[in-house]
C-alpha positions in Angstrom: 0.0 0.0 0.0 1.1 3.5 -0.7 0.3 6.1 2.0 -1.8 9.0 0.9 -0.5 12.5 1.7 -2.6 14.1 4.5 -5.2 16.6 3.3 -7.5 19.0 5.1 -10.8 17.4 6.1 -13.5 17.9 3.6 -16.8 16.5 2.5 -17.3 12.7 2.4 -16.4 10.8 -0.7 -19.6 8.9 -1.3 -21.4 7.2 -4.1 -24.5 9.2 -3.4 -25.6 12.5 -1.9 -26.2 11.3 1.6 -23.7 12.0 4.5 -23.8 12.9 8.1 -26.8 14.8 9.2 -26.5 17.5 11.8 -28.9 18.3 14.6 -29.8 21.8 13.3 -31.3 20.4 10.2 -28.4 21.3 7.8 -28.6 19.4 4.5 -26.3 16.4 4.1 -22.9 17.1 2.6 -22.3 16.0 -1.0 -19.6 13.6 -2.3 -16.0 14.5 -2.8 -15.6 14.5 -6.6 -11.8 14.5 -6.3 -11.8 11.1 -4.6 -14.8 9.2 -6.0 -16.3 9.6 -9.5 -19.4 7.5 -9.9 -20.0 8.9 -13.4 -17.2 6.6 -14.8 -19.6 3.6 -14.9 -23.3 2.9 -14.7 -24.9 1.7 -11.4 -25.2 -1.8 -13.0 -21.5 -1.9 -13.8 -20.6 -0.8 -10.3 -22.9 -3.4 -8.8 -21.1 -6.1 -10.8 -17.8 -5.0 -9.4 -19.3 -5.0 -5.9 -20.5 -8.6 -6.5 -16.9 -9.6 -7.5 -15.4 -8.0 -4.4 -18.2 -9.6 -2.3 -17.5 -13.1 -3.7 -13.8 -12.7 -3.2 -14.2 -11.6 0.3 -16.6 -14.5 0.9 -13.9 -17.0 -0.3 -11.4 -15.4 2.0 -13.8 -15.5 4.9 -14.7 -19.1 4.1 -11.0 -20.0 4.3 -10.2 -18.3 7.5 -13.4 -19.6 9.2 -12.7 -23.1 7.8 -9.3 -23.2 9.5 -10.5 -21.5 12.7 -13.5 -23.9 13.0 -11.2 -26.8 12.4 -8.8 -25.6 15.0 -11.7 -25.4 17.6 -13.0 -28.9 16.7 -9.5 -30.4 16.8 -8.6 -28.8 20.1 -11.8 -30.0 21.8 -11.7 -33.5 20.4 -8.1 -34.0 21.5 -8.4 -32.4 24.9 -12.2 -32.6 25.8 -11.7 -29.3 27.6 -14.2 -26.4 27.1 -11.6 -24.0 28.6 -9.4 -24.6 25.6 -12.2 -24.0 23.1 -13.4 -20.9 25.1 -9.9 -19.5 25.1 -9.4 -20.1 21.3 -12.8 -18.5 20.5 -12.3 -15.7 23.0 -8.8 -14.9 21.9 -10.0 -14.6 18.3 -12.6 -12.0 19.3 -10.2 -10.2 21.6 -7.7 -9.8 18.9 -10.4 -8.4 16.6 -11.4 -6.0 19.3 -7.7 -4.8 19.9 -6.9 -4.4 16.2 -10.1 -3.1 14.7 -9.3 0.6 15.4 -6.1 0.2 13.4 -7.9 -1.6 10.7 -10.5 1.2 10.4 -7.7 3.8 10.4 -5.9 2.1 7.5 -9.2 1.7 5.6 -9.8 5.5 5.8 -6.2 6.4 4.8 -5.7 4.1 1.8 -7.6 2.9 -1.2 -10.0 0.1 -0.3 -8.7 -2.5 -2.8 -5.1 -1.8 -1.6 -6.2 -2.6 2.0 -7.9 -5.8 0.9 -4.8 -6.9 -1.0 -2.5 -6.2 1.9 -4.8 -8.2 4.3 -5.0 -11.1 1.9 -1.2 -11.3 1.5 -0.6 -11.1 5.2 -3.1 -13.9 5.9 -1.4 -16.1 3.3 2.0 -15.6 5.0 0.6 -16.5 8.5 -1.1 -19.6 7.2 2.0 -20.8 5.5 3.9 -20.2 8.8 1.3 -22.3 10.7 1.8 -25.1 8.2 5.5 -25.1 8.7 5.1 -25.1 12.4 2.6 -28.0 12.3 5.0 -30.0 10.1 8.0 -29.5 12.3 6.4 -29.7 15.8 5.3 -33.1 17.3 1.6 -33.3 17.7 1.9 -34.1 21.4 3.6 -30.8 22.0 1.0 -28.9 20.1 -1.8 -30.3 22.2 -0.1 -29.7 25.6 -1.8 -26.6 27.0 1.0 -26.2 29.6 3.6 -25.8 26.8 4.1 -22.7 24.6 3.7 -24.6 21.3 0.0 -24.9 21.5 -0.4 -21.2 22.1 2.1 -20.1 19.5 0.5 -22.4 16.8 -3.0 -21.1 17.8 -2.0 -17.5 17.8 -0.3 -17.7 14.4 -3.6 -19.0 12.9 -5.7 -16.6 14.7 -3.6 -13.5 13.8 -3.8 -14.5 10.1 -7.6 -14.9 10.5 -8.0 -11.6 12.4 -6.0 -9.5 9.8 -8.3 -10.9 7.1 -11.1 -9.1 8.9 -9.6 -5.8 7.7 -11.3 -6.8 4.4 -14.7 -6.8 6.0 -14.3 -3.2 7.1 -13.2 -2.2 3.6 -16.1 -4.2 2.1 -18.6 -2.1 4.1 -17.1 1.1 2.7 -17.2 -0.3 -0.9 -21.0 -0.5 -0.5 -21.0 3.3 0.0 -18.8 3.8 -3.1 -20.4 1.3 -5.5 -24.1 1.0 -4.5 -26.8 3.6 -4.8 -28.1 4.8 -1.4 -31.6 3.3 -1.8 -30.1 -0.1 -2.5 -27.5 -0.3 0.3 -29.7 -2.2 2.8 -30.3 -4.8 0.0 -26.5 -5.0 -0.6 -25.9 -5.5 3.1 -28.4 -8.4 2.9 -26.3 -10.0 0.1 -23.3 -9.7 2.5 -25.4 -11.7 5.0 -26.1 -14.4 2.4 -22.4 -14.7 1.7 -21.7 -15.1 5.4 -24.4 -17.8 5.5 -22.6 -19.7 2.7 -19.4 -19.3 4.7 -20.9 -21.0 7.7 -22.4 -23.8 5.7 -19.3 -24.6 3.7 -16.9 -24.2 6.6 -19.0 -26.2 9.0 -19.1 -29.2 6.6 -15.5 -28.8 5.4 -14.1 -28.3 8.9 -15.8 -31.3 10.4 -14.9 -33.5 7.5 -11.4 -32.2 7.4 -10.6 -32.9 11.0 -12.5 -36.2 11.0 -11.1 -37.6 7.8 -7.9 -35.7 6.8 -6.6 -34.5 10.1 -5.3 -31.0 11.1 -2.2 -31.1 8.9 -4.0 -31.5 5.6 -6.6 -29.0 6.8 -3.9 -26.3 7.1 -2.7 -27.2 3.6 -6.2 -26.7 2.2 -6.5 -23.4 3.9 -3.2 -22.2 2.4 -4.3 -23.2 -1.1 -7.6 -21.4 -0.8 -6.0 -18.3 0.6 -3.6 -18.2 -2.3 -6.4 -18.5 -4.8 -8.4 -15.7 -3.2 -5.3 -13.4 -3.2 -4.7 -14.1 -6.9 -8.3 -13.4 -7.8 -8.2 -10.1 -5.8 -5.4 -8.9 -7.9 -7.7 -9.0 -11.0 -10.4 -6.8 -9.5 -10.5 -3.0 -10.1 -12.6 -0.1 -8.7 -11.9 2.9 -11.0 -14.5 5.0 -9.1 -12.1 5.5 -6.2 -9.7 7.9 -7.8 -7.7 8.2 -4.6 -8.3 7.7 -0.9 -10.8 10.2 0.3 -9.3 13.3 2.1 -9.4 12.3 5.8 -8.3 13.5 9.2 -7.1 10.0 10.1 -3.6 9.9 11.5 -1.0 7.2 12.3 -1.9 3.5 12.5 -4.2 3.6 15.5 -6.4 6.7 15.4 -8.4 6.1 18.5 -9.1 9.8 19.1 -10.3 10.2 15.5 -12.4 7.1 15.7 -14.1 8.2 18.8 -14.6 11.7 17.4 -16.2 10.2 14.2 -18.6 8.2 16.3 -19.6 11.1 18.6 -20.0 13.5 15.7 -23.3 11.8 14.9 -26.0 12.1 17.4 -26.9 8.7 18.9 -24.4 6.7 16.9 -22.6 5.4 20.0 -25.9 4.2 21.2 -26.4 2.3 18.0 -23.1 0.5 18.6 -24.3 -0.3 22.1 -27.5 -1.7 20.8 -25.7 -4.0 18.3 -23.4 -5.1 21.1 -26.3 -6.8 22.9 -26.1 -9.6 20.3 -22.4 -10.2 21.1 -22.9 -10.8 24.8 -24.9 -13.9 24.1 -22.6 -14.6 21.1 -19.8 -15.1 23.6 -21.7 -17.8 25.4 -22.4 -19.6 22.2 -18.8 -19.2 21.1 -17.6 -21.0 24.2 -20.2 -23.7 24.4 -22.1 -24.3 21.2 -19.5 -26.5 19.6 -19.0 -28.6 22.9 -22.8 -29.0 23.1 -22.9 -30.2 19.4 -19.9 -32.4 19.7 -21.4 -34.1 22.8 -24.5 -34.8 20.7 -23.0 -35.8 17.4 -19.7 -37.2 15.9 -17.5 -34.5 14.6 -18.3 -35.3 10.9 -22.0 -35.1 11.6 -21.8 -32.1 13.8 -20.2 -30.1 11.0 -22.9 -31.2 8.6 -25.8 -30.5 11.0 -24.4 -27.1 11.8 -24.1 -26.4 8.1 -27.8 -27.3 7.8 -28.6 -24.8 10.5 -26.5 -22.2 8.9 -28.7 -22.1 5.8 -30.8 -19.8 8.0 -28.1 -17.2 7.3 -28.8 -17.4 3.6 -32.6 -17.1 4.1 -32.1 -14.0 6.3 -29.8 -12.4 3.9 -32.1 -13.2 1.0 -35.1 -11.6 2.8 -33.1 -8.4 3.4 -31.9 -8.4 -0.2 -35.5 -8.7 -1.4 -37.4 -6.5 1.0 -34.8 -4.3 2.8 -35.0 -3.4 6.5 -38.0 -1.2 6.6 -38.2 2.5 7.3 -36.4 2.1 10.7 -33.5 -0.4 10.6 -32.8 0.2 14.3 -36.3 -1.0 15.3 -35.8 -4.0 13.1 -32.5 -4.7 14.8 -34.0 -4.7 18.3 -36.9 -6.9 17.4 -34.5 -9.4 15.9 -32.4 -9.3 19.1 -35.4 -10.1 21.2 -36.4 -13.0 19.1 -32.8 -14.3 19.1 -32.9 -14.2 23.0 -36.1 -16.3 23.0 -34.5 -18.8 20.7 -31.2 -18.9 22.7 -33.2 -19.5 25.8 -35.3 -22.3 24.3 -33.3 -24.4 21.8 -31.6 -26.5 24.4 -34.5 -26.9 26.9 -34.4 -30.6 25.9 -31.5 -32.6 24.6 -33.2 -33.1 21.3 -31.2 -33.0 18.1 -34.0 -31.5 16.0 -34.7 -28.8 18.5 -31.0 -27.7 18.6 -30.6 -27.6 14.8 -34.0 -25.9 14.3 -33.0 -23.3 17.0 -29.7 -22.7 15.3 -31.4 -22.2 11.9 -33.9 -19.7 13.2 -31.2 -17.9 15.2 -29.0 -17.5 12.1 -32.0 -16.3 10.0 -32.0 -13.2 12.3 -28.2 -12.5 12.5 -28.1 -10.8 9.1 -30.9 -8.4 10.2 -28.8 -7.2 13.2 -25.6 -6.8 11.2 -27.2 -5.3 8.1 -29.2 -2.8 10.2 -26.1 -1.4 11.8 -24.2 -1.2 8.5 -27.1 0.5 6.7 -27.4 3.2 9.4 -23.7 3.9 9.4 -23.5 4.1 5.6 -26.4 6.5 5.6 -25.2 9.0 8.2 -21.4 8.8 8.3 -19.1 10.5 5.7 -17.0 8.0 3.7 -13.8 9.7 4.9 -14.7 8.5 8.4 -16.5 5.3 7.7 -13.5 3.0 8.1 -12.8 4.3 11.6 -16.5 4.1 12.6 -16.8 0.5 11.3 -13.5 -0.3 13.0 -14.6 1.3 16.3 -17.9 -0.6 16.1 -16.1 -3.9 15.4 -13.7 -3.3 18.3 -16.4 -2.4 20.7 -18.8 -5.2 19.8 -16.1 -7.8 19.5 -14.9 -7.0 23.0 -18.2 -8.2 24.4 -17.8 -11.8 23.2 -14.4 -12.6 24.7 -15.5 -11.2 28.0 -18.4 -13.6 28.2 -16.4 -16.5 26.6 -13.5 -16.1 29.0 -15.9 -15.9 32.0 -18.3 -18.6 31.0 -15.9 -21.3 29.9 -14.2 -21.9 33.3 -17.4 -21.4 35.2 -19.1 -24.0 33.0 -16.2 -26.4 33.2 -15.6 -26.3 36.9 -19.0 -25.6 38.4 -22.1 -25.6 36.2 -21.4 -28.8 34.2 -20.3 -30.9 37.2 -23.3 -29.7 39.2 -25.7 -30.5 36.3 -24.2 -34.0 36.0 -24.3 -34.8 39.7 -27.3 -36.7 41.0 -28.6 -33.8 43.0 -28.2 -31.2 40.1 -29.7 -33.5 37.5 -32.8 -34.0 39.7 -33.2 -30.3 40.2 -32.8 -29.3 36.6 -34.8 -32.1 35.1 -38.3 -30.4 35.4 -37.0 -27.4 33.5 -34.3 -28.7 31.2 -35.0 -32.4 31.0 -32.3 -35.1 31.2 -29.0 -35.5 29.4 -25.3 -35.1 29.6 -25.3 -31.4 28.5 -27.9 -29.9 30.9 -25.2 -27.6 32.4 -24.6 -26.0 29.0 -28.4 -25.8 28.5 -28.7 -23.9 31.8 -26.1 -21.3 30.6 -28.0 -20.8 27.3 -31.3 -20.3 29.1 -29.9 -17.6 31.4 -28.1 -15.8 28.6 -31.2 -15.7 26.4 -33.3 -14.2 29.2 -30.6 -11.5 29.7 -30.6 -10.7 26.0 -34.4 -10.3 25.9 -34.4 -8.0 28.9 -31.6 -5.8 27.5 -33.3 -5.3 24.1 -36.7 -4.5 25.7 -35.1 -1.9 27.9 -33.3 -0.4 24.8 -36.7 0.3 23.2 -37.6 2.5 26.1 -34.6 4.8 26.0 -34.6 8.4 24.5 -31.5 7.5 22.6 -33.4 4.9 20.6 -35.8 7.6 19.4 -32.9 10.0 18.7 -31.0 7.5 16.5 -34.2 6.6 14.6 -34.8 10.3 14.0 -31.2 10.8 12.7 -31.6 8.0 10.2 -34.9 9.3 9.0 -33.5 12.8 8.6 -30.5 11.5 6.5 -32.8 9.4 4.3 -35.0 12.3 3.2 
């Protein structure tokens, strides 16, 4: 990447006329014609370029998730320790939280495709390094949690996967550049569909890879797919972005600028808080969903069944792509979060395979609504010159919630809740509510987490901030 010379702050470089509204009713600022020129191609041509970028990002996400899922499966099957899976999942989200401000800063300072190419190349290098380490290190050393080899191997893979997330921030800004304002919610729905395909493919491939090929060949497959995605990315072009939009971003970690960009829009910080509700329960699922599934199914079948549940992602994204998010995406988000809490509380009330898979499917139908709602509001009200930092700040803030719950709940479940639920006294006390089975302790955690999620979203509806954010979005849309 080539650093852009700093320039005085100016109007947002957008594909359309919308930008950050102000509270005194001032009209939205227009696009920066020196940075983005949407007259070079028709909306249909720009849309085709966006689809190419989306497909490429989807392949990259599939690859990193494939390796990350496989690592989680492999660690649990070899150690049978939910602390290990909780730490792996929590470390992934914590790394995203710590790095997202930097990612957003770089997205604002450089051309979007340059950022994507850098991230793809870095991830490829890290995956190759993990393959070399797996080849040279005895497996017994890699699986010994008391030795550094396990943690080094895990961190190399996770760092590669985390840096790839820089592309997701850049992808959100390409929606602003390439897609007309009235179609951005639909484009964000397509992003949800691609994420659904990611979960389906990675769930099947990860389970089959670990079960049939082993972890070594799984790393090889990830390296090959990452190299293919990088090569394809080099063939894509976005001529509309003449240069990086003039920005006030500085350095490689512009926390002050990120916070200022968020606070400049009335109620935007509250929007990020609202979307964070979903991540609190997500941390519980991150730590315990795979152990629950692996107790119920063999690893090969669990990957396949989770892939079946993940088709809900595609359905949710398709619904948004067809119908959008309504006149108030924030209201849509909170309704989705409430329903997700109900599902999270109920889909493990009995140790029934069909209930678990159906609950996962319905839950994942709703996830794209939460994510697309936040993205659509930010794209509508934040200038392009600051969108990278706003999306990065949102990713950092929201990602921090999941590792907190994952790091807390994994040891609590391992040492107290699960042993209590499997004891004769605990099993008898839980049976009227949660039925019988070996995973009633995990079911109890899911039930409590779901109830907390419902309560938080209902309270959010009653706040003045909710009305203020809704009004800001409506003002920018007119």
